[in-house]
Short mmCIF file of the C-alpha atoms (twelve columns), coordinates in Angstrom:
data_MODEL
# 
_entry.id   MODEL 
# 
loop_
_atom_site.group_PDB 
_atom_site.id 
_atom_site.type_symbol 
_atom_site.label_atom_id 
_atom_site.label_alt_id 
_atom_site.label_comp_id 
_atom_site.label_asym_id 
_atom_site.label_seq_id 
_atom_site.Cartn_x 
_atom_site.Cartn_y 
_atom_site.Cartn_z 
_atom_site.pdbx_PDB_model_num 
ATOM 1   C CA . MET A 1   129.167 181.959 72.279 1 
ATOM 2   C CA . SER A 2   132.215 183.057 74.296 1 
ATOM 3   C CA . LEU A 3   135.694 183.014 72.778 1 
ATOM 4   C CA . SER A 4   136.809 180.174 75.057 1 
ATOM 5   C CA . ILE A 5   133.871 177.979 73.998 1 
ATOM 6   C CA . LEU A 6   134.485 178.818 70.328 1 
ATOM 7   C CA . PHE A 7   138.167 177.922 70.729 1 
ATOM 8   C CA . VAL A 8   137.240 174.612 72.344 1 
ATOM 9   C CA . GLN A 9   134.870 173.826 69.463 1 
ATOM 10  C CA . ILE A 10  137.640 174.590 66.975 1 
ATOM 11  C CA . LEU A 11  140.016 172.272 68.837 1 
ATOM 12  C CA . THR A 12  137.313 169.592 68.819 1 
ATOM 13  C CA . GLY A 13  136.898 170.057 65.077 1 
ATOM 14  C CA . LEU A 14  140.657 169.718 64.612 1 
ATOM 15  C CA . ALA A 15  140.654 166.487 66.644 1 
ATOM 16  C CA . TYR A 16  137.889 164.961 64.534 1 
ATOM 17  C CA . GLY A 17  139.554 166.268 61.393 1 
ATOM 18  C CA . MET A 18  142.822 164.549 62.272 1 
ATOM 19  C CA . LEU A 19  140.891 161.352 62.948 1 
ATOM 20  C CA . TYR A 20  139.287 161.578 59.504 1 
ATOM 21  C CA . PHE A 21  142.718 162.278 58.030 1 
ATOM 22  C CA . MET A 22  144.143 159.030 59.368 1 
ATOM 23  C CA . ILE A 23  141.654 156.899 57.465 1 
ATOM 24  C CA . ALA A 24  141.231 159.185 54.440 1 
ATOM 25  C CA . ALA A 25  145.009 159.280 53.901 1 
ATOM 26  C CA . GLY A 26  145.069 155.506 53.482 1 
ATOM 27  C CA . LEU A 27  141.997 155.581 51.266 1 
ATOM 28  C CA . THR A 28  143.386 158.260 48.956 1 
ATOM 29  C CA . ILE A 29  146.764 156.531 48.733 1 
ATOM 30  C CA . ILE A 30  145.121 153.265 47.700 1 
ATOM 31  C CA . LEU A 31  142.787 154.953 45.235 1 
ATOM 32  C CA . GLY A 32  145.377 157.399 43.916 1 
ATOM 33  C CA . VAL A 33  148.273 154.951 43.552 1 
ATOM 34  C CA . MET A 34  146.546 151.642 42.872 1 
ATOM 35  C CA . ASN A 35  143.388 153.047 41.282 1 
ATOM 36  C CA . VAL A 36  141.405 150.666 43.500 1 
ATOM 37  C CA . VAL A 37  137.970 151.661 44.777 1 
ATOM 38  C CA . ASN A 38  138.125 150.091 48.233 1 
ATOM 39  C CA . LEU A 39  134.712 150.268 49.876 1 
ATOM 40  C CA . ALA A 40  135.968 147.927 52.612 1 
ATOM 41  C CA . HIS A 41  138.365 150.576 53.919 1 
ATOM 42  C CA . GLY A 42  136.020 151.631 56.709 1 
ATOM 43  C CA . THR A 43  135.961 148.035 57.911 1 
ATOM 44  C CA . PHE A 44  139.700 148.214 58.666 1 
ATOM 45  C CA . PHE A 45  138.846 151.140 60.934 1 
ATOM 46  C CA . LEU A 46  136.202 149.010 62.670 1 
ATOM 47  C CA . ILE A 47  138.435 145.932 62.992 1 
ATOM 48  C CA . GLY A 48  141.291 147.990 64.411 1 
ATOM 49  C CA . ALA A 49  138.979 149.504 67.017 1 
ATOM 50  C CA . TYR A 50  137.471 146.149 68.023 1 
ATOM 51  C CA . VAL A 51  140.860 144.417 68.279 1 
ATOM 52  C CA . ALA A 52  142.152 147.249 70.483 1 
ATOM 53  C CA . TYR A 53  139.019 147.056 72.626 1 
ATOM 54  C CA . THR A 54  139.577 143.329 73.143 1 
ATOM 55  C CA . LEU A 55  143.246 143.728 74.011 1 
ATOM 56  C CA . VAL A 56  142.575 146.580 76.428 1 
ATOM 57  C CA . SER A 57  139.840 144.474 78.039 1 
ATOM 58  C CA . LYS A 58  142.469 141.772 78.564 1 
ATOM 59  C CA . HIS A 59  144.545 144.353 80.485 1 
ATOM 60  C CA . LEU A 60  147.342 144.519 77.914 1 
ATOM 61  C CA . GLY A 61  147.378 148.307 78.047 1 
ATOM 62  C CA . PHE A 62  146.356 150.922 75.514 1 
ATOM 63  C CA . TRP A 63  149.759 151.426 73.882 1 
ATOM 64  C CA . LEU A 64  150.457 147.734 73.306 1 
ATOM 65  C CA . ALA A 65  146.909 147.347 72.018 1 
ATOM 66  C CA . LEU A 66  147.545 150.233 69.626 1 
ATOM 67  C CA . ILE A 67  150.660 148.607 68.161 1 
ATOM 68  C CA . LEU A 68  149.136 145.146 67.874 1 
ATOM 69  C CA . SER A 69  145.861 146.414 66.372 1 
ATOM 70  C CA . VAL A 70  147.654 148.421 63.694 1 
ATOM 71  C CA . GLY A 71  149.714 145.319 62.908 1 
ATOM 72  C CA . VAL A 72  146.592 143.160 62.653 1 
ATOM 73  C CA . THR A 73  144.900 145.534 60.207 1 
ATOM 74  C CA . ALA A 74  148.093 145.794 58.125 1 
ATOM 75  C CA . ILE A 75  148.324 141.995 57.891 1 
ATOM 76  C CA . LEU A 76  144.612 141.761 57.076 1 
ATOM 77  C CA . GLY A 77  145.078 144.299 54.297 1 
ATOM 78  C CA . LEU A 78  148.102 142.424 52.953 1 
ATOM 79  C CA . VAL A 79  146.199 139.119 52.876 1 
ATOM 80  C CA . ILE A 80  143.155 140.666 51.189 1 
ATOM 81  C CA . GLU A 81  145.303 142.332 48.532 1 
ATOM 82  C CA . ARG A 82  147.282 139.173 47.826 1 
ATOM 83  C CA . LEU A 83  144.263 136.870 47.671 1 
ATOM 84  C CA . LEU A 84  141.562 139.082 46.173 1 
ATOM 85  C CA . ILE A 85  142.309 142.688 45.226 1 
ATOM 86  C CA . HIS A 86  145.100 141.940 42.733 1 
ATOM 87  C CA . ARG A 87  142.595 139.947 40.668 1 
ATOM 88  C CA . VAL A 88  140.467 143.011 39.908 1 
ATOM 89  C CA . TYR A 89  143.065 145.661 39.024 1 
ATOM 90  C CA . GLY A 90  141.712 147.875 36.266 1 
ATOM 91  C CA . LYS A 91  138.154 146.581 36.752 1 
ATOM 92  C CA . GLU A 92  136.258 149.266 38.640 1 
ATOM 93  C CA . LEU A 93  132.868 147.531 38.763 1 
ATOM 94  C CA . GLU A 94  134.446 144.323 40.044 1 
ATOM 95  C CA . GLN A 95  136.391 146.310 42.649 1 
ATOM 96  C CA . VAL A 96  133.212 147.935 43.924 1 
ATOM 97  C CA . LEU A 97  131.335 144.638 44.106 1 
ATOM 98  C CA . LEU A 98  134.251 142.770 45.706 1 
ATOM 99  C CA . THR A 99  135.052 145.352 48.370 1 
ATOM 100 C CA . PHE A 100 131.365 145.986 49.042 1 
ATOM 101 C CA . GLY A 101 130.921 142.274 49.642 1 
ATOM 102 C CA . LEU A 102 133.997 142.226 51.889 1 
ATOM 103 C CA . THR A 103 132.421 144.999 53.944 1 
ATOM 104 C CA . PHE A 104 129.343 142.869 54.633 1 
ATOM 105 C CA . MET A 105 131.414 139.776 55.391 1 
ATOM 106 C CA . LEU A 106 133.846 141.479 57.759 1 
ATOM 107 C CA . SER A 107 131.088 143.512 59.428 1 
ATOM 108 C CA . ASP A 108 129.032 140.370 60.065 1 
ATOM 109 C CA . ALA A 109 132.134 138.621 61.382 1 
ATOM 110 C CA . ALA A 110 132.745 141.541 63.757 1 
ATOM 111 C CA . LYS A 111 129.107 141.404 64.866 1 
ATOM 112 C CA . TRP A 112 129.409 137.659 65.502 1 
ATOM 113 C CA . ILE A 113 132.634 138.042 67.502 1 
ATOM 114 C CA . TRP A 114 131.939 141.242 69.455 1 
ATOM 115 C CA . GLY A 115 128.159 141.554 69.418 1 
ATOM 116 C CA . THR A 116 126.062 144.649 68.742 1 
ATOM 117 C CA . ASP A 117 126.510 146.587 71.986 1 
ATOM 118 C CA . ILE A 118 128.263 149.945 71.820 1 
ATOM 119 C CA . GLN A 119 131.747 149.652 73.317 1 
ATOM 120 C CA . THR A 120 134.259 152.287 74.342 1 
ATOM 121 C CA . ILE A 121 138.030 152.026 74.510 1 
ATOM 122 C CA . PRO A 122 139.194 153.684 77.749 1 
ATOM 123 C CA . VAL A 123 141.374 156.747 77.431 1 
ATOM 124 C CA . PRO A 124 144.975 155.868 78.393 1 
ATOM 125 C CA . ARG A 125 145.641 156.841 81.978 1 
ATOM 126 C CA . VAL A 126 148.484 159.211 81.125 1 
ATOM 127 C CA . LEU A 127 146.101 161.280 78.961 1 
ATOM 128 C CA . ASP A 128 143.024 161.029 81.164 1 
ATOM 129 C CA . PHE A 129 142.891 164.653 82.278 1 
ATOM 130 C CA . SER A 130 141.598 168.008 81.037 1 
ATOM 131 C CA . ILE A 131 143.209 171.348 80.262 1 
ATOM 132 C CA . SER A 132 141.474 174.595 81.206 1 
ATOM 133 C CA . VAL A 133 140.680 176.836 78.252 1 
ATOM 134 C CA . GLY A 134 139.221 179.947 79.783 1 
ATOM 135 C CA . SER A 135 136.120 178.795 81.612 1 
ATOM 136 C CA . VAL A 136 135.964 175.468 79.752 1 
ATOM 137 C CA . ASP A 137 137.865 172.208 80.281 1 
ATOM 138 C CA . PHE A 138 139.221 170.453 77.196 1 
ATOM 139 C CA . PRO A 139 140.261 166.758 77.232 1 
ATOM 140 C CA . ALA A 140 143.992 166.257 76.776 1 
ATOM 141 C CA . TYR A 141 143.302 163.122 74.719 1 
ATOM 142 C CA . ARG A 142 141.828 165.207 71.912 1 
ATOM 143 C CA . LEU A 143 144.965 167.333 71.831 1 
ATOM 144 C CA . PHE A 144 146.912 164.091 71.586 1 
ATOM 145 C CA . ILE A 145 144.910 163.108 68.487 1 
ATOM 146 C CA . VAL A 146 145.679 166.507 66.941 1 
ATOM 147 C CA . ALA A 147 149.379 165.966 67.649 1 
ATOM 148 C CA . VAL A 148 149.332 162.443 66.174 1 
ATOM 149 C CA . GLY A 149 147.562 163.679 63.042 1 
ATOM 150 C CA . GLY A 150 150.093 166.478 62.613 1 
ATOM 151 C CA . ALA A 151 152.981 164.056 63.085 1 
ATOM 152 C CA . LEU A 152 151.443 161.675 60.548 1 
ATOM 153 C CA . ALA A 153 151.175 164.505 58.013 1 
ATOM 154 C CA . VAL A 154 154.885 165.278 58.482 1 
ATOM 155 C CA . ILE A 155 155.802 161.587 58.135 1 
ATOM 156 C CA . LEU A 156 153.774 161.262 54.931 1 
ATOM 157 C CA . TRP A 157 155.429 164.408 53.549 1 
ATOM 158 C CA . LEU A 158 158.881 163.016 54.304 1 
ATOM 159 C CA . LEU A 159 157.900 159.650 52.856 1 
ATOM 160 C CA . GLU A 160 156.613 161.258 49.676 1 
ATOM 161 C CA . ASN A 161 159.422 163.750 49.112 1 
ATOM 162 C CA . ARG A 162 162.533 162.385 50.833 1 
ATOM 163 C CA . THR A 163 162.553 158.609 50.286 1 
ATOM 164 C CA . ARG A 164 163.032 156.252 47.360 1 
ATOM 165 C CA . ILE A 165 159.750 154.483 48.009 1 
ATOM 166 C CA . GLY A 166 158.031 157.863 47.911 1 
ATOM 167 C CA . ALA A 167 159.578 158.567 44.515 1 
ATOM 168 C CA . ILE A 168 158.397 155.172 43.271 1 
ATOM 169 C CA . ILE A 169 154.879 155.839 44.535 1 
ATOM 170 C CA . ARG A 170 154.790 159.301 42.904 1 
ATOM 171 C CA . ALA A 171 156.036 157.795 39.671 1 
ATOM 172 C CA . GLY A 172 153.427 155.059 39.922 1 
ATOM 173 C CA . VAL A 173 150.711 157.689 40.200 1 
ATOM 174 C CA . ASP A 174 151.954 159.505 37.076 1 
ATOM 175 C CA . ASP A 175 153.099 156.622 34.852 1 
ATOM 176 C CA . ARG A 176 152.639 153.107 36.139 1 
ATOM 177 C CA . ALA A 177 153.829 151.511 32.876 1 
ATOM 178 C CA . MET A 178 157.157 153.337 32.997 1 
ATOM 179 C CA . VAL A 179 157.763 152.222 36.591 1 
ATOM 180 C CA . THR A 180 157.202 148.626 35.520 1 
ATOM 181 C CA . ALA A 181 159.544 149.075 32.536 1 
ATOM 182 C CA . LEU A 182 162.304 150.229 34.922 1 
ATOM 183 C CA . GLY A 183 162.262 146.819 36.558 1 
ATOM 184 C CA . ILE A 184 160.473 147.803 39.757 1 
ATOM 185 C CA . ASN A 185 158.172 145.175 41.226 1 
ATOM 186 C CA . VAL A 186 154.946 147.151 41.070 1 
ATOM 187 C CA . ARG A 187 153.004 144.204 42.499 1 
ATOM 188 C CA . ALA A 188 155.063 144.286 45.702 1 
ATOM 189 C CA . VAL A 189 154.706 148.068 45.895 1 
ATOM 190 C CA . PHE A 190 150.942 147.785 45.534 1 
ATOM 191 C CA . THR A 191 150.757 145.144 48.254 1 
ATOM 192 C CA . GLY A 192 152.765 147.361 50.588 1 
ATOM 193 C CA . VAL A 193 150.659 150.413 49.768 1 
ATOM 194 C CA . PHE A 194 147.427 148.530 50.438 1 
ATOM 195 C CA . ALA A 195 148.734 147.161 53.751 1 
ATOM 196 C CA . PHE A 196 149.964 150.627 54.739 1 
ATOM 197 C CA . GLY A 197 146.570 152.147 53.931 1 
ATOM 198 C CA . ALA A 198 144.846 149.466 56.008 1 
ATOM 199 C CA . ALA A 199 147.255 150.173 58.882 1 
ATOM 200 C CA . LEU A 200 146.372 153.879 58.789 1 
ATOM 201 C CA . ALA A 201 142.690 152.984 58.984 1 
ATOM 202 C CA . GLY A 202 143.406 150.683 61.925 1 
ATOM 203 C CA . LEU A 203 145.347 153.468 63.639 1 
ATOM 204 C CA . GLY A 204 142.354 155.758 63.232 1 
ATOM 205 C CA . GLY A 205 140.061 153.083 64.646 1 
ATOM 206 C CA . VAL A 206 142.146 152.621 67.788 1 
ATOM 207 C CA . LEU A 207 142.591 156.334 68.443 1 
ATOM 208 C CA . GLY A 208 138.955 157.025 67.593 1 
ATOM 209 C CA . GLY A 209 137.657 154.367 69.997 1 
ATOM 210 C CA . PRO A 210 137.816 156.565 73.113 1 
ATOM 211 C CA . LEU A 211 136.371 159.494 71.151 1 
ATOM 212 C CA . ILE A 212 133.451 158.070 69.169 1 
ATOM 213 C CA . GLY A 213 133.096 154.544 70.570 1 
ATOM 214 C CA . VAL A 214 132.933 151.236 68.708 1 
ATOM 215 C CA . TYR A 215 129.611 149.985 67.349 1 
ATOM 216 C CA . THR A 216 127.989 148.064 64.526 1 
ATOM 217 C CA . GLY A 217 127.734 150.292 61.462 1 
ATOM 218 C CA . LEU A 218 130.711 152.453 62.405 1 
ATOM 219 C CA . ASP A 219 132.529 151.252 59.298 1 
ATOM 220 C CA . GLY A 220 129.810 152.610 57.033 1 
ATOM 221 C CA . ASP A 221 129.614 155.932 58.850 1 
ATOM 222 C CA . ILE A 222 133.355 156.502 58.746 1 
ATOM 223 C CA . LEU A 223 133.610 155.389 55.105 1 
ATOM 224 C CA . VAL A 224 131.039 157.968 53.969 1 
ATOM 225 C CA . THR A 225 132.897 160.730 55.793 1 
ATOM 226 C CA . SER A 226 136.223 159.552 54.371 1 
ATOM 227 C CA . LEU A 227 134.879 159.511 50.817 1 
ATOM 228 C CA . ILE A 228 133.709 163.095 51.281 1 
ATOM 229 C CA . VAL A 229 137.176 164.039 52.594 1 
ATOM 230 C CA . VAL A 230 138.863 162.403 49.601 1 
ATOM 231 C CA . THR A 231 136.439 164.062 47.189 1 
ATOM 232 C CA . VAL A 232 137.038 167.501 48.696 1 
ATOM 233 C CA . GLY A 233 140.810 167.113 49.062 1 
ATOM 234 C CA . GLY A 234 141.523 165.309 45.819 1 
ATOM 235 C CA . LEU A 235 143.724 162.373 44.834 1 
ATOM 236 C CA . GLY A 236 147.444 162.088 44.198 1 
ATOM 237 C CA . SER A 237 148.925 163.663 47.328 1 
ATOM 238 C CA . TRP A 238 148.739 163.502 51.122 1 
ATOM 239 C CA . LYS A 239 147.851 167.218 51.150 1 
ATOM 240 C CA . GLY A 240 144.401 166.532 49.753 1 
ATOM 241 C CA . PRO A 241 143.064 164.378 52.584 1 
ATOM 242 C CA . PHE A 242 144.866 166.522 55.162 1 
ATOM 243 C CA . VAL A 243 143.225 169.791 54.150 1 
ATOM 244 C CA . GLY A 244 139.936 168.079 53.299 1 
ATOM 245 C CA . ALA A 245 139.805 166.338 56.686 1 
ATOM 246 C CA . LEU A 246 140.484 169.576 58.570 1 
ATOM 247 C CA . LEU A 247 137.741 171.366 56.630 1 
ATOM 248 C CA . ILE A 248 135.218 168.577 57.174 1 
ATOM 249 C CA . GLY A 249 136.114 168.204 60.856 1 
ATOM 250 C CA . LEU A 250 135.755 171.916 61.556 1 
ATOM 251 C CA . ILE A 251 132.600 172.384 59.509 1 
ATOM 252 C CA . ASP A 252 130.972 169.276 60.995 1 
ATOM 253 C CA . THR A 253 131.744 170.335 64.579 1 
ATOM 254 C CA . LEU A 254 130.794 173.984 64.180 1 
ATOM 255 C CA . GLY A 255 127.779 173.033 62.065 1 
ATOM 256 C CA . LYS A 256 126.429 170.854 64.879 1 
ATOM 257 C CA . VAL A 257 126.729 173.870 67.188 1 
ATOM 258 C CA . TRP A 258 125.285 176.546 64.894 1 
ATOM 259 C CA . PHE A 259 123.075 174.473 62.540 1 
ATOM 260 C CA . PRO A 260 122.277 171.243 64.415 1 
ATOM 261 C CA . SER A 261 119.249 170.437 62.256 1 
ATOM 262 C CA . PHE A 262 121.142 170.322 58.956 1 
ATOM 263 C CA . SER A 263 124.836 170.097 59.811 1 
ATOM 264 C CA . MET A 264 125.370 167.274 57.282 1 
ATOM 265 C CA . LEU A 265 123.801 169.415 54.578 1 
ATOM 266 C CA . VAL A 266 126.537 172.012 55.115 1 
ATOM 267 C CA . ILE A 267 129.203 169.353 54.507 1 
ATOM 268 C CA . PHE A 268 127.601 168.193 51.265 1 
ATOM 269 C CA . LEU A 269 127.162 171.799 50.130 1 
ATOM 270 C CA . LEU A 270 130.880 172.342 50.680 1 
ATOM 271 C CA . MET A 271 131.632 169.246 48.584 1 
ATOM 272 C CA . VAL A 272 129.342 170.402 45.776 1 
ATOM 273 C CA . VAL A 273 130.840 173.904 45.693 1 
ATOM 274 C CA . ILE A 274 134.412 172.594 45.586 1 
ATOM 275 C CA . LEU A 275 133.578 170.096 42.851 1 
ATOM 276 C CA . LEU A 276 131.980 172.852 40.782 1 
ATOM 277 C CA . ILE A 277 135.121 174.981 41.114 1 
ATOM 278 C CA . ARG A 278 137.728 172.201 41.064 1 
ATOM 279 C CA . PRO A 279 136.291 168.884 39.786 1 
ATOM 280 C CA . ARG A 280 139.392 166.974 40.956 1 
ATOM 281 C CA . GLY A 281 139.280 168.415 44.460 1 
ATOM 282 C CA . LEU A 282 141.465 171.024 46.127 1 
ATOM 283 C CA . PHE A 283 144.787 169.236 45.544 1 
ATOM 284 C CA . GLY A 284 143.744 166.541 43.093 1 
ATOM 285 C CA . ARG A 285 145.700 165.728 39.997 1 
ATOM 286 C CA . GLU A 286 145.187 163.327 37.146 1 
ATOM 287 C CA . VAL A 287 146.375 159.825 37.883 1 
ATOM 288 C CA . ALA A 288 147.370 157.085 35.509 1 
ATOM 289 C CA . PRO A 289 144.546 154.759 34.409 1 
# 
């Protein structure tokens, strides 16, 4: 393999890693802050992608579709948290059953609305070109995804370390009872966190549409990958899913090149090794029950 091809594969791995980061960040925030096992998180990714596909098909443009789709998934997450999720706080089995059932319901609804054919969101015209890397052309859209993922990591860092809401969220992770005793409306914070996590998943769905397509079962595929990312990275900080997503993206991409027959095995081996060394993940820390 030439250096230019290897470099292109690394860039591809970074692009997929940033895509995984967008959904895994929301998943780890919800699980780390709210202690909610949300198995319907991948469905927000699917809904965001399908809504964007519909809007782009109606000639509204990619960027407007991106904004509206993220808004739709945020509102959907807010409604689900207000109507259902808040009823099962502290009940892990009920959370699993509820969100698992939501996955089937929302997936069937998406199948009924959009059908079972594989769809693709067109790459926005301004990014529909390639950049020469040695003897290989690399799509500019994938570089855009890398840039968006990097910007999101910076925003989450600023949110966590430089804002009042970030301090409240960090405190909620460490001692939820104390935050409540200080007079902070933890219920409102939880609703906002859940909606924000759903919005991140929707963002990943829209940006991932031109890269991986939109199809029935995508929610399950992306959820499995995201759970691996969260397991490897650990809970309690944005750094966990960021580093975990980059590792999984790179290993998955390079594994498909070097070990195509058992590339998924390499990912699970990485997860097992990290859990043996650090049971809470690379950047995981104990969260309040």
